[in-house]
Structure formats: C-alpha cells, structure tokens
CHARMM internal coordinates of N, CA and C (Angstrom, degrees):
IC EDIT
DIST 1 N 1 CA 1.4340
DIST 1 CA 1 C 1.5393
ANGL 1 N 1 CA 1 C 106.80
DIST 1 C 2 N 1.2331
ANGL 1 CA 1 C 2 N 119.07
DIHE 1 N 1 CA 1 C 2 N 122.89
DIST 2 N 2 CA 1.4379
ANGL 1 C 2 N 2 CA 123.19
DIHE 1 CA 1 C 2 N 2 CA -171.98
DIST 2 CA 2 C 1.5203
ANGL 2 N 2 CA 2 C 115.24
DIHE 1 C 2 N 2 CA 2 C -111.70
DIST 2 C 3 N 1.3187
ANGL 2 CA 2 C 3 N 115.12
DIHE 2 N 2 CA 2 C 3 N 111.54
DIST 3 N 3 CA 1.4450
ANGL 2 C 3 N 3 CA 122.87
DIHE 2 CA 2 C 3 N 3 CA 170.51
DIST 3 CA 3 C 1.4836
ANGL 3 N 3 CA 3 C 115.28
DIHE 2 C 3 N 3 CA 3 C 73.35
DIST 3 C 4 N 1.2331
ANGL 3 CA 3 C 4 N 122.28
DIHE 3 N 3 CA 3 C 4 N 15.73
DIST 4 N 4 CA 1.5208
ANGL 3 C 4 N 4 CA 121.14
DIHE 3 CA 3 C 4 N 4 CA 178.66
DIST 4 CA 4 C 1.5351
ANGL 4 N 4 CA 4 C 112.01
DIHE 3 C 4 N 4 CA 4 C -105.01
DIST 4 C 5 N 1.3017
ANGL 4 CA 4 C 5 N 120.48
DIHE 4 N 4 CA 4 C 5 N 119.84
DIST 5 N 5 CA 1.3924
ANGL 4 C 5 N 5 CA 124.31
DIHE 4 CA 4 C 5 N 5 CA 178.48
DIST 5 CA 5 C 1.5566
ANGL 5 N 5 CA 5 C 107.75
DIHE 4 C 5 N 5 CA 5 C -119.07
DIST 5 C 6 N 1.2901
ANGL 5 CA 5 C 6 N 116.30
DIHE 5 N 5 CA 5 C 6 N 120.07
DIST 6 N 6 CA 1.5360
ANGL 5 C 6 N 6 CA 119.56
DIHE 5 CA 5 C 6 N 6 CA 179.86
DIST 6 CA 6 C 1.4716
ANGL 6 N 6 CA 6 C 107.17
DIHE 5 C 6 N 6 CA 6 C -78.57
DIST 6 C 7 N 1.2869
ANGL 6 CA 6 C 7 N 118.77
DIHE 6 N 6 CA 6 C 7 N 122.32
DIST 7 N 7 CA 1.4719
ANGL 6 C 7 N 7 CA 122.05
DIHE 6 CA 6 C 7 N 7 CA -179.97
DIST 7 CA 7 C 1.5738
ANGL 7 N 7 CA 7 C 114.35
DIHE 6 C 7 N 7 CA 7 C -98.48
DIST 7 C 8 N 1.3481
ANGL 7 CA 7 C 8 N 115.41
DIHE 7 N 7 CA 7 C 8 N 9.39
DIST 8 N 8 CA 1.4888
ANGL 7 C 8 N 8 CA 121.36
DIHE 7 CA 7 C 8 N 8 CA 172.24
DIST 8 CA 8 C 1.5123
ANGL 8 N 8 CA 8 C 111.31
DIHE 7 C 8 N 8 CA 8 C 90.11
DIST 8 C 9 N 1.3226
ANGL 8 CA 8 C 9 N 120.15
DIHE 8 N 8 CA 8 C 9 N -6.82
DIST 9 N 9 CA 1.4292
ANGL 8 C 9 N 9 CA 120.78
DIHE 8 CA 8 C 9 N 9 CA 176.52
DIST 9 CA 9 C 1.4869
ANGL 9 N 9 CA 9 C 111.19
DIHE 8 C 9 N 9 CA 9 C -97.68
DIST 9 C 10 N 1.2929
ANGL 9 CA 9 C 10 N 113.80
DIHE 9 N 9 CA 9 C 10 N 147.48
DIST 10 N 10 CA 1.4459
ANGL 9 C 10 N 10 CA 124.22
DIHE 9 CA 9 C 10 N 10 CA 173.80
DIST 10 CA 10 C 1.5127
ANGL 10 N 10 CA 10 C 112.20
DIHE 9 C 10 N 10 CA 10 C -93.66
DIST 10 C 11 N 1.3354
ANGL 10 CA 10 C 11 N 122.63
DIHE 10 N 10 CA 10 C 11 N 152.95
DIST 11 N 11 CA 1.4656
ANGL 10 C 11 N 11 CA 121.80
DIHE 10 CA 10 C 11 N 11 CA 177.80
DIST 11 CA 11 C 1.5011
ANGL 11 N 11 CA 11 C 109.96
DIHE 10 C 11 N 11 CA 11 C -58.00
DIST 11 C 12 N 1.3393
ANGL 11 CA 11 C 12 N 117.55
DIHE 11 N 11 CA 11 C 12 N -34.09
DIST 12 N 12 CA 1.4325
ANGL 11 C 12 N 12 CA 119.97
DIHE 11 CA 11 C 12 N 12 CA -177.52
DIST 12 CA 12 C 1.4559
ANGL 12 N 12 CA 12 C 111.23
DIHE 11 C 12 N 12 CA 12 C -64.70
DIST 12 C 13 N 1.3799
ANGL 12 CA 12 C 13 N 119.20
DIHE 12 N 12 CA 12 C 13 N -40.91
DIST 13 N 13 CA 1.4630
ANGL 12 C 13 N 13 CA 123.59
DIHE 12 CA 12 C 13 N 13 CA -177.94
DIST 13 CA 13 C 1.5461
ANGL 13 N 13 CA 13 C 106.50
DIHE 12 C 13 N 13 CA 13 C -70.25
DIST 13 C 14 N 1.2800
ANGL 13 CA 13 C 14 N 117.56
DIHE 13 N 13 CA 13 C 14 N -39.98
DIST 14 N 14 CA 1.5080
ANGL 13 C 14 N 14 CA 121.32
DIHE 13 CA 13 C 14 N 14 CA -178.83
DIST 14 CA 14 C 1.4694
ANGL 14 N 14 CA 14 C 111.29
DIHE 13 C 14 N 14 CA 14 C -60.30
DIST 14 C 15 N 1.3479
ANGL 14 CA 14 C 15 N 116.83
DIHE 14 N 14 CA 14 C 15 N -41.36
DIST 15 N 15 CA 1.4858
ANGL 14 C 15 N 15 CA 120.59
DIHE 14 CA 14 C 15 N 15 CA -176.85
DIST 15 CA 15 C 1.5841
ANGL 15 N 15 CA 15 C 108.91
DIHE 14 C 15 N 15 CA 15 C -71.11
DIST 15 C 16 N 1.3127
ANGL 15 CA 15 C 16 N 114.96
DIHE 15 N 15 CA 15 C 16 N -40.89
DIST 16 N 16 CA 1.4936
ANGL 15 C 16 N 16 CA 116.64
DIHE 15 CA 15 C 16 N 16 CA -178.93
DIST 16 CA 16 C 1.4833
ANGL 16 N 16 CA 16 C 115.51
DIHE 15 C 16 N 16 CA 16 C -62.66
DIST 16 C 17 N 1.3098
ANGL 16 CA 16 C 17 N 115.51
DIHE 16 N 16 CA 16 C 17 N -30.43
DIST 17 N 17 CA 1.5127
ANGL 16 C 17 N 17 CA 117.05
DIHE 16 CA 16 C 17 N 17 CA -178.41
DIST 17 CA 17 C 1.5532
ANGL 17 N 17 CA 17 C 115.03
DIHE 16 C 17 N 17 CA 17 C -115.02
DIST 17 C 18 N 1.3802
ANGL 17 CA 17 C 18 N 110.40
DIHE 17 N 17 CA 17 C 18 N 33.34
DIST 18 N 18 CA 1.4692
ANGL 17 C 18 N 18 CA 118.51
DIHE 17 CA 17 C 18 N 18 CA 179.09
DIST 18 CA 18 C 1.4500
ANGL 18 N 18 CA 18 C 109.64
DIHE 17 C 18 N 18 CA 18 C -132.20
DIST 18 C 19 N 1.3132
ANGL 18 CA 18 C 19 N 121.65
DIHE 18 N 18 CA 18 C 19 N 147.86
DIST 19 N 19 CA 1.4367
ANGL 18 C 19 N 19 CA 129.97
DIHE 18 CA 18 C 19 N 19 CA 174.70
DIST 19 CA 19 C 1.4460
ANGL 19 N 19 CA 19 C 114.79
DIHE 18 C 19 N 19 CA 19 C 55.02
DIST 19 C 20 N 1.3174
ANGL 19 CA 19 C 20 N 120.78
DIHE 19 N 19 CA 19 C 20 N 36.98
DIST 20 N 20 CA 1.4176
ANGL 19 C 20 N 20 CA 117.97
DIHE 19 CA 19 C 20 N 20 CA 174.86
DIST 20 CA 20 C 1.4677
ANGL 20 N 20 CA 20 C 111.40
DIHE 19 C 20 N 20 CA 20 C -74.74
DIST 20 C 21 N 1.3498
ANGL 20 CA 20 C 21 N 118.90
DIHE 20 N 20 CA 20 C 21 N 156.93
DIST 21 N 21 CA 1.4360
ANGL 20 C 21 N 21 CA 124.82
DIHE 20 CA 20 C 21 N 21 CA -171.65
DIST 21 CA 21 C 1.5040
ANGL 21 N 21 CA 21 C 110.68
DIHE 20 C 21 N 21 CA 21 C -66.51
DIST 21 C 22 N 1.2366
ANGL 21 CA 21 C 22 N 120.97
DIHE 21 N 21 CA 21 C 22 N -23.54
DIST 22 N 22 CA 1.4952
ANGL 21 C 22 N 22 CA 126.64
DIHE 21 CA 21 C 22 N 22 CA -175.78
DIST 22 CA 22 C 1.5403
ANGL 22 N 22 CA 22 C 112.61
DIHE 21 C 22 N 22 CA 22 C -91.54
DIST 22 C 23 N 1.3338
ANGL 22 CA 22 C 23 N 117.08
DIHE 22 N 22 CA 22 C 23 N -0.70
DIST 23 N 23 CA 1.4885
ANGL 22 C 23 N 23 CA 118.91
DIHE 22 CA 22 C 23 N 23 CA -175.15
DIST 23 CA 23 C 1.5477
ANGL 23 N 23 CA 23 C 112.61
DIHE 22 C 23 N 23 CA 23 C -62.49
DIST 23 C 24 N 1.2678
ANGL 23 CA 23 C 24 N 114.59
DIHE 23 N 23 CA 23 C 24 N 127.47
DIST 24 N 24 CA 1.5318
ANGL 23 C 24 N 24 CA 123.03
DIHE 23 CA 23 C 24 N 24 CA 173.14
DIST 24 CA 24 C 1.4944
ANGL 24 N 24 CA 24 C 106.90
DIHE 23 C 24 N 24 CA 24 C -130.25
DIST 24 C 25 N 1.2931
ANGL 24 CA 24 C 25 N 117.29
DIHE 24 N 24 CA 24 C 25 N 115.84
DIST 25 N 25 CA 1.4940
ANGL 24 C 25 N 25 CA 122.63
DIHE 24 CA 24 C 25 N 25 CA -176.98
DIST 25 CA 25 C 1.5174
ANGL 25 N 25 CA 25 C 113.63
DIHE 24 C 25 N 25 CA 25 C -60.00
DIST 25 C 26 N 1.3074
ANGL 25 CA 25 C 26 N 116.51
DIHE 25 N 25 CA 25 C 26 N 130.09
DIST 26 N 26 CA 1.4630
ANGL 25 C 26 N 26 CA 123.15
DIHE 25 CA 25 C 26 N 26 CA 177.59
DIST 26 CA 26 C 1.5675
ANGL 26 N 26 CA 26 C 106.95
DIHE 25 C 26 N 26 CA 26 C -81.47
DIST 26 C 27 N 1.3930
ANGL 26 CA 26 C 27 N 115.49
DIHE 26 N 26 CA 26 C 27 N 95.68
DIST 27 N 27 CA 1.4250
ANGL 26 C 27 N 27 CA 119.45
DIHE 26 CA 26 C 27 N 27 CA -170.91
DIST 27 CA 27 C 1.5723
ANGL 27 N 27 CA 27 C 116.11
DIHE 26 C 27 N 27 CA 27 C -60.92
DIST 27 C 28 N 1.3206
ANGL 27 CA 27 C 28 N 121.64
DIHE 27 N 27 CA 27 C 28 N -24.34
DIST 28 N 28 CA 1.4727
ANGL 27 C 28 N 28 CA 118.17
DIHE 27 CA 27 C 28 N 28 CA 179.48
DIST 28 CA 28 C 1.5840
ANGL 28 N 28 CA 28 C 110.67
DIHE 27 C 28 N 28 CA 28 C -68.00
DIST 28 C 29 N 1.3237
ANGL 28 CA 28 C 29 N 118.66
DIHE 28 N 28 CA 28 C 29 N -12.86
DIST 29 N 29 CA 1.4255
ANGL 28 C 29 N 29 CA 120.50
DIHE 28 CA 28 C 29 N 29 CA 176.60
DIST 29 CA 29 C 1.5042
ANGL 29 N 29 CA 29 C 115.70
DIHE 28 C 29 N 29 CA 29 C -71.53
DIST 29 C 30 N 1.2653
ANGL 29 CA 29 C 30 N 116.53
DIHE 29 N 29 CA 29 C 30 N -18.89
DIST 30 N 30 CA 1.5051
ANGL 29 C 30 N 30 CA 120.94
DIHE 29 CA 29 C 30 N 30 CA -176.54
DIST 30 CA 30 C 1.5594
ANGL 30 N 30 CA 30 C 109.27
DIHE 29 C 30 N 30 CA 30 C 91.52
DIST 30 C 31 N 1.3501
ANGL 30 CA 30 C 31 N 111.83
DIHE 30 N 30 CA 30 C 31 N 134.52
DIST 31 N 31 CA 1.4240
ANGL 30 C 31 N 31 CA 117.86
DIHE 30 CA 30 C 31 N 31 CA -172.09
DIST 31 CA 31 C 1.5433
ANGL 31 N 31 CA 31 C 114.94
DIHE 30 C 31 N 31 CA 31 C -60.75
DIST 31 C 32 N 1.2922
ANGL 31 CA 31 C 32 N 119.18
DIHE 31 N 31 CA 31 C 32 N -19.82
DIST 32 N 32 CA 1.4347
ANGL 31 C 32 N 32 CA 119.51
DIHE 31 CA 31 C 32 N 32 CA 178.96
DIST 32 CA 32 C 1.5849
ANGL 32 N 32 CA 32 C 112.98
DIHE 31 C 32 N 32 CA 32 C -69.16
DIST 32 C 33 N 1.2977
ANGL 32 CA 32 C 33 N 114.36
DIHE 32 N 32 CA 32 C 33 N -9.49
DIST 33 N 33 CA 1.5077
ANGL 32 C 33 N 33 CA 121.96
DIHE 32 CA 32 C 33 N 33 CA 175.48
DIST 33 CA 33 C 1.5140
ANGL 33 N 33 CA 33 C 112.92
DIHE 32 C 33 N 33 CA 33 C -96.17
DIST 33 C 34 N 1.2941
ANGL 33 CA 33 C 34 N 117.13
DIHE 33 N 33 CA 33 C 34 N -2.09
DIST 34 N 34 CA 1.4829
ANGL 33 C 34 N 34 CA 118.93
DIHE 33 CA 33 C 34 N 34 CA -176.28
DIST 34 CA 34 C 1.5361
ANGL 34 N 34 CA 34 C 111.73
DIHE 33 C 34 N 34 CA 34 C -80.05
DIST 34 C 35 N 1.3695
ANGL 34 CA 34 C 35 N 110.43
DIHE 34 N 34 CA 34 C 35 N 84.71
DIST 35 N 35 CA 1.4962
ANGL 34 C 35 N 35 CA 119.31
DIHE 34 CA 34 C 35 N 35 CA -176.59
DIST 35 CA 35 C 1.5246
ANGL 35 N 35 CA 35 C 111.85
DIHE 34 C 35 N 35 CA 35 C -113.23
DIST 35 C 36 N 1.3869
ANGL 35 CA 35 C 36 N 118.67
DIHE 35 N 35 CA 35 C 36 N 9.96
DIST 36 N 36 CA 1.4183
ANGL 35 C 36 N 36 CA 123.33
DIHE 35 CA 35 C 36 N 36 CA -177.23
DIST 36 CA 36 C 1.5503
ANGL 36 N 36 CA 36 C 114.34
DIHE 35 C 36 N 36 CA 36 C 64.78
DIST 36 C 37 N 1.3096
ANGL 36 CA 36 C 37 N 119.28
DIHE 36 N 36 CA 36 C 37 N 21.45
DIST 37 N 37 CA 1.4430
ANGL 36 C 37 N 37 CA 121.58
DIHE 36 CA 36 C 37 N 37 CA 175.40
DIST 37 CA 37 C 1.5601
ANGL 37 N 37 CA 37 C 108.53
DIHE 36 C 37 N 37 CA 37 C -91.67
DIST 37 C 38 N 1.3176
ANGL 37 CA 37 C 38 N 114.64
DIHE 37 N 37 CA 37 C 38 N 144.98
DIST 38 N 38 CA 1.4355
ANGL 37 C 38 N 38 CA 119.63
DIHE 37 CA 37 C 38 N 38 CA -175.51
DIST 38 CA 38 C 1.5844
ANGL 38 N 38 CA 38 C 111.75
DIHE 37 C 38 N 38 CA 38 C -55.21
DIST 38 C 39 N 1.2342
ANGL 38 CA 38 C 39 N 117.93
DIHE 38 N 38 CA 38 C 39 N -31.60
DIST 39 N 39 CA 1.4840
ANGL 38 C 39 N 39 CA 119.14
DIHE 38 CA 38 C 39 N 39 CA -173.95
DIST 39 CA 39 C 1.4963
ANGL 39 N 39 CA 39 C 109.60
DIHE 38 C 39 N 39 CA 39 C -69.17
DIST 39 C 40 N 1.3756
ANGL 39 CA 39 C 40 N 119.98
DIHE 39 N 39 CA 39 C 40 N -17.41
DIST 40 N 40 CA 1.4155
ANGL 39 C 40 N 40 CA 123.01
DIHE 39 CA 39 C 40 N 40 CA 179.93
DIST 40 CA 40 C 1.5583
ANGL 40 N 40 CA 40 C 109.37
DIHE 39 C 40 N 40 CA 40 C -105.38
DIST 40 C 41 N 1.3308
ANGL 40 CA 40 C 41 N 120.05
DIHE 40 N 40 CA 40 C 41 N 11.99
DIST 41 N 41 CA 1.4203
ANGL 40 C 41 N 41 CA 124.58
DIHE 40 CA 40 C 41 N 41 CA 176.02
DIST 41 CA 41 C 1.5250
ANGL 41 N 41 CA 41 C 110.60
DIHE 40 C 41 N 41 CA 41 C -80.29
DIST 41 C 42 N 1.3574
ANGL 41 CA 41 C 42 N 113.36
DIHE 41 N 41 CA 41 C 42 N 144.93
DIST 42 N 42 CA 1.4312
ANGL 41 C 42 N 42 CA 120.30
DIHE 41 CA 41 C 42 N 42 CA -179.19
DIST 42 CA 42 C 1.5173
ANGL 42 N 42 CA 42 C 114.08
DIHE 41 C 42 N 42 CA 42 C -62.24
DIST 42 C 43 N 1.3389
ANGL 42 CA 42 C 43 N 113.80
DIHE 42 N 42 CA 42 C 43 N -23.86
DIST 43 N 43 CA 1.4853
ANGL 42 C 43 N 43 CA 121.74
DIHE 42 CA 42 C 43 N 43 CA -175.08
DIST 43 CA 43 C 1.4591
ANGL 43 N 43 CA 43 C 112.42
DIHE 42 C 43 N 43 CA 43 C -104.48
DIST 43 C 44 N 1.3009
ANGL 43 CA 43 C 44 N 121.68
DIHE 43 N 43 CA 43 C 44 N 2.42
DIST 44 N 44 CA 1.4889
ANGL 43 C 44 N 44 CA 125.52
DIHE 43 CA 43 C 44 N 44 CA -177.01
DIST 44 CA 44 C 1.4935
ANGL 44 N 44 CA 44 C 108.68
DIHE 43 C 44 N 44 CA 44 C -59.14
DIST 44 C 45 N 1.4242
ANGL 44 CA 44 C 45 N 115.16
DIHE 44 N 44 CA 44 C 45 N 126.94
DIST 45 N 45 CA 1.3912
ANGL 44 C 45 N 45 CA 126.83
DIHE 44 CA 44 C 45 N 45 CA -178.28
DIST 45 CA 45 C 1.5137
ANGL 45 N 45 CA 45 C 115.17
DIHE 44 C 45 N 45 CA 45 C 59.29
DIST 45 C 46 N 1.2881
ANGL 45 CA 45 C 46 N 121.17
DIHE 45 N 45 CA 45 C 46 N 25.93
DIST 46 N 46 CA 1.4620
ANGL 45 C 46 N 46 CA 126.66
DIHE 45 CA 45 C 46 N 46 CA 174.36
DIST 46 CA 46 C 1.5623
ANGL 46 N 46 CA 46 C 107.95
DIHE 45 C 46 N 46 CA 46 C -111.74
DIST 46 C 47 N 1.2994
ANGL 46 CA 46 C 47 N 113.12
DIHE 46 N 46 CA 46 C 47 N 169.14
DIST 47 N 47 CA 1.4649
ANGL 46 C 47 N 47 CA 115.93
DIHE 46 CA 46 C 47 N 47 CA -178.73
DIST 47 CA 47 C 1.5030
ANGL 47 N 47 CA 47 C 111.94
DIHE 46 C 47 N 47 CA 47 C -75.48
DIST 47 C 48 N 1.3638
ANGL 47 CA 47 C 48 N 118.03
DIHE 47 N 47 CA 47 C 48 N -12.11
DIST 48 N 48 CA 1.4629
ANGL 47 C 48 N 48 CA 121.97
DIHE 47 CA 47 C 48 N 48 CA 174.58
DIST 48 CA 48 C 1.5351
ANGL 48 N 48 CA 48 C 112.49
DIHE 47 C 48 N 48 CA 48 C -78.44
DIST 48 C 49 N 1.3421
ANGL 48 CA 48 C 49 N 119.36
DIHE 48 N 48 CA 48 C 49 N -11.97
DIST 49 N 49 CA 1.5144
ANGL 48 C 49 N 49 CA 123.64
DIHE 48 CA 48 C 49 N 49 CA 178.01
DIST 49 CA 49 C 1.5076
ANGL 49 N 49 CA 49 C 110.43
DIHE 48 C 49 N 49 CA 49 C -71.79
DIST 49 C 50 N 1.2986
ANGL 49 CA 49 C 50 N 113.66
DIHE 49 N 49 CA 49 C 50 N 120.86
DIST 50 N 50 CA 1.4700
ANGL 49 C 50 N 50 CA 121.29
DIHE 49 CA 49 C 50 N 50 CA 179.34
DIST 50 CA 50 C 1.4870
ANGL 50 N 50 CA 50 C 110.96
DIHE 49 C 50 N 50 CA 50 C -71.44
DIST 50 C 51 N 1.3310
ANGL 50 CA 50 C 51 N 121.22
DIHE 50 N 50 CA 50 C 51 N -15.35
DIST 51 N 51 CA 1.4702
ANGL 50 C 51 N 51 CA 124.38
DIHE 50 CA 50 C 51 N 51 CA -175.65
DIST 51 CA 51 C 1.4989
ANGL 51 N 51 CA 51 C 109.72
DIHE 50 C 51 N 51 CA 51 C -119.92
DIST 51 C 52 N 1.3628
ANGL 51 CA 51 C 52 N 120.30
DIHE 51 N 51 CA 51 C 52 N 28.05
DIST 52 N 52 CA 1.3912
ANGL 51 C 52 N 52 CA 119.88
DIHE 51 CA 51 C 52 N 52 CA -174.76
DIST 52 CA 52 C 1.5701
ANGL 52 N 52 CA 52 C 112.09
DIHE 51 C 52 N 52 CA 52 C -64.95
DIST 52 C 53 N 1.2808
ANGL 52 CA 52 C 53 N 118.22
DIHE 52 N 52 CA 52 C 53 N -25.27
DIST 53 N 53 CA 1.4628
ANGL 52 C 53 N 53 CA 123.21
DIHE 52 CA 52 C 53 N 53 CA 176.64
DIST 53 CA 53 C 1.6515
ANGL 53 N 53 CA 53 C 109.84
DIHE 52 C 53 N 53 CA 53 C -64.16
DIST 53 C 54 N 1.2474
ANGL 53 CA 53 C 54 N 116.23
DIHE 53 N 53 CA 53 C 54 N -22.27
DIST 54 N 54 CA 1.5227
ANGL 53 C 54 N 54 CA 121.32
DIHE 53 CA 53 C 54 N 54 CA 177.76
DIST 54 CA 54 C 1.5783
ANGL 54 N 54 CA 54 C 108.70
DIHE 53 C 54 N 54 CA 54 C -72.84
DIST 54 C 55 N 1.3249
ANGL 54 CA 54 C 55 N 116.65
DIHE 54 N 54 CA 54 C 55 N -26.03
DIST 55 N 55 CA 1.3892
ANGL 54 C 55 N 55 CA 120.09
DIHE 54 CA 54 C 55 N 55 CA -174.58
DIST 55 CA 55 C 1.5117
ANGL 55 N 55 CA 55 C 115.90
DIHE 54 C 55 N 55 CA 55 C -102.97
DIST 55 C 56 N 1.3316
ANGL 55 CA 55 C 56 N 114.77
DIHE 55 N 55 CA 55 C 56 N -10.22
DIST 56 N 56 CA 1.4173
ANGL 55 C 56 N 56 CA 118.73
DIHE 55 CA 55 C 56 N 56 CA -177.45
DIST 56 CA 56 C 1.5581
ANGL 56 N 56 CA 56 C 110.10
DIHE 55 C 56 N 56 CA 56 C -115.48
DIST 56 C 57 N 1.2864
ANGL 56 CA 56 C 57 N 117.04
DIHE 56 N 56 CA 56 C 57 N 134.04
DIST 57 N 57 CA 1.5361
ANGL 56 C 57 N 57 CA 120.65
DIHE 56 CA 56 C 57 N 57 CA -174.41
DIST 57 CA 57 C 1.5782
ANGL 57 N 57 CA 57 C 108.90
DIHE 56 C 57 N 57 CA 57 C -86.74
DIST 57 C 58 N 1.2868
ANGL 57 CA 57 C 58 N 113.17
DIHE 57 N 57 CA 57 C 58 N 177.38
DIST 58 N 58 CA 1.4891
ANGL 57 C 58 N 58 CA 117.56
DIHE 57 CA 57 C 58 N 58 CA -175.54
DIST 58 CA 58 C 1.5287
ANGL 58 N 58 CA 58 C 114.98
DIHE 57 C 58 N 58 CA 58 C -54.87
DIST 58 C 59 N 1.3504
ANGL 58 CA 58 C 59 N 117.02
DIHE 58 N 58 CA 58 C 59 N -34.37
DIST 59 N 59 CA 1.4493
ANGL 58 C 59 N 59 CA 119.86
DIHE 58 CA 58 C 59 N 59 CA -179.95
DIST 59 CA 59 C 1.5175
ANGL 59 N 59 CA 59 C 111.99
DIHE 58 C 59 N 59 CA 59 C -79.95
DIST 59 C 60 N 1.2724
ANGL 59 CA 59 C 60 N 117.17
DIHE 59 N 59 CA 59 C 60 N -7.96
DIST 60 N 60 CA 1.5324
ANGL 59 C 60 N 60 CA 116.33
DIHE 59 CA 59 C 60 N 60 CA 177.68
DIST 60 CA 60 C 1.5163
ANGL 60 N 60 CA 60 C 112.22
DIHE 59 C 60 N 60 CA 60 C 100.41
DIST 60 C 61 N 1.3310
ANGL 60 CA 60 C 61 N 115.53
DIHE 60 N 60 CA 60 C 61 N 3.43
DIST 61 N 61 CA 1.4545
ANGL 60 C 61 N 61 CA 120.00
DIHE 60 CA 60 C 61 N 61 CA -176.77
DIST 61 CA 61 C 1.5645
ANGL 61 N 61 CA 61 C 107.75
DIHE 60 C 61 N 61 CA 61 C -88.39
DIST 61 C 62 N 1.2884
ANGL 61 CA 61 C 62 N 116.05
DIHE 61 N 61 CA 61 C 62 N 142.20
DIST 62 N 62 CA 1.4534
ANGL 61 C 62 N 62 CA 121.10
DIHE 61 CA 61 C 62 N 62 CA 179.77
DIST 62 CA 62 C 1.5885
ANGL 62 N 62 CA 62 C 111.83
DIHE 61 C 62 N 62 CA 62 C -84.84
END
COOR INIT
IC SEED 1 N 1 CA 1 C
IC BUILD
C-alpha cells in the first residue's frame, strides 16, 4: 500500500463540513489551514454559527 493514510474521516463527513456558504476563515490559525472546513471557520462553535446544531449533540456536548 503506497502513500495512503486513513485519517478517520469519511468522504461523506468531509463534504458535510466543508465549503459551506457561511465559511469565514479564522485568520489567526494561519493561511496554510484555510481549507474551507468548518473547524477552521471564524464562527465554529460560537453563537454566530448558523449551523451550530450540527456540531452539538442532544445533551449539549460538542
């Protein structure tokens, strides 16, 4: 097997949390992290996030 490392994410998960219309890059992370993934969004896990319910489970845990 040449060069493939499984990072634990499925393509479906990647697509769901990437390239959302509300994405605003969190500049203090450094531009090499600007990949349009929600975890790098300025509003990720904040009250300004329009999709926060996607990241928080029924008990309120992230």
